[in-house]
C-alpha positions as CSV (number, residue, x, y, z in Angstrom):
1,M,1.4,7.6,12.5
2,K,-0.3,8.5,15.8
3,K,0.7,12.1,15.2
4,I,-1.0,12.4,11.9
5,F,-4.1,10.6,13.2
6,I,-4.4,13.2,15.9
7,L,-3.9,16.0,13.4
8,L,-6.4,14.7,11.1
9,C,-8.9,14.4,14.0
10,L,-8.2,18.0,15.0
11,C,-8.6,19.1,11.5
12,I,-12.0,17.4,11.2
13,I,-13.1,19.0,14.4
14,M,-11.8,22.5,13.3
15,Y,-13.4,22.3,9.9
16,G,-16.5,20.3,10.9
17,N,-19.0,23.1,10.2
18,D,-17.0,25.1,7.7
19,F,-18.0,25.7,4.1
20,L,-14.9,24.0,2.7
21,S,-13.7,20.5,3.7
22,P,-10.0,20.1,4.5
23,Y,-9.6,18.4,1.1
24,E,-11.1,21.3,-0.7
25,Y,-9.1,23.8,1.3
26,G,-6.0,21.9,0.7
27,K,-6.7,21.9,-3.0
28,A,-7.1,25.7,-3.0
29,L,-3.9,26.1,-1.0
30,Y,-2.0,23.8,-3.3
31,K,-2.7,26.1,-6.2
32,N,-1.7,29.3,-4.4
33,P,-0.6,29.0,-0.7
34,R,1.3,32.3,-0.4
35,G,1.8,33.9,-3.8
36,I,3.3,30.9,-5.6
37,G,1.5,27.7,-5.8
38,C,2.9,24.2,-5.1
39,I,1.3,23.2,-8.4
40,K,3.8,25.3,-10.4
41,C,6.7,23.1,-9.4
42,H,5.3,19.8,-8.1
43,G,2.7,19.2,-10.8
44,Q,-1.0,19.2,-10.8
45,Y,-1.3,16.4,-8.1
46,G,2.1,16.4,-6.5
47,E,3.7,14.0,-8.9
48,G,6.9,16.0,-9.3
49,A,8.2,17.8,-12.4
50,I,11.2,19.4,-14.0
51,I,11.2,23.0,-13.0
52,S,14.1,24.2,-15.3
53,Y,17.6,23.4,-16.4
54,I,20.9,24.7,-15.4
55,K,24.2,24.4,-17.2
56,Q,26.8,22.5,-15.2
57,N,30.2,21.4,-16.7
58,G,28.9,22.3,-20.1
59,K,25.9,20.0,-19.8
60,L,22.3,20.9,-19.0
61,K,21.2,19.5,-15.7
62,P,17.5,19.4,-14.7
63,I,16.2,21.1,-11.6
64,I,13.6,18.7,-10.3
65,A,10.8,19.3,-7.9
66,P,10.2,15.8,-6.3
67,K,7.0,13.9,-6.0
68,I,5.4,15.0,-2.7
69,T,2.6,12.4,-2.5
70,G,3.1,9.4,-0.3
71,V,5.7,11.0,1.9
72,T,5.3,10.9,5.7
73,F,3.4,13.8,7.3
74,D,6.5,14.6,9.4
75,K,8.7,14.9,6.3
76,F,6.0,16.9,4.4
77,E,5.6,19.3,7.4
78,E,9.3,19.8,7.8
79,A,9.8,20.7,4.1
80,L,7.1,23.4,4.2
81,K,8.4,24.8,7.5
82,L,12.1,24.8,6.6
83,G,12.4,24.9,2.9
84,R,15.5,23.4,1.1
85,G,17.4,24.2,-2.0
86,F,14.9,25.8,-4.4
87,M,11.9,25.0,-2.1
88,P,10.7,28.2,-0.3
89,K,9.8,28.3,3.3
90,Y,6.1,28.8,3.9
91,N,4.6,30.1,7.0
92,L,1.5,27.9,7.1
93,S,-0.7,27.0,10.1
94,V,-0.9,23.4,11.2
95,S,-4.4,23.2,9.9
96,E,-3.2,24.5,6.5
97,I,-0.4,21.9,6.4
98,V,-2.8,19.1,7.3
99,S,-5.3,20.3,4.6
100,L,-2.5,20.2,2.0
101,Y,-1.5,16.8,3.1
102,I,-5.1,15.6,3.0
103,F,-5.4,16.8,-0.6
104,L,-2.2,15.2,-1.7
105,N,-2.9,11.9,0.1
106,P,-6.7,11.4,0.0
107,H,-6.6,7.7,0.5
108,Q,-4.6,7.6,3.7
């Protein structure tokens, strides 16, 4: 929790005089961070969604992008930096990751 507080403080300092707030920047990034937007898989507000289906043992199995709101900052940051399964690895700066997190978790 201390780590996220420090990152949020840094983000506020870095964006203090900028045109876009961290929330607004996060919203823009969420729609298209690097060619493919988070919104396409995780839904409009990070609620998660079925991406597609694959056939496995003769049955259709959904490929699900999980809900990404309410997760810890550390888990969120790790998923963006490392990628897993169908999740691509993104090369985002710390301030971009913090802005995305603020957009997805505005009441934290």
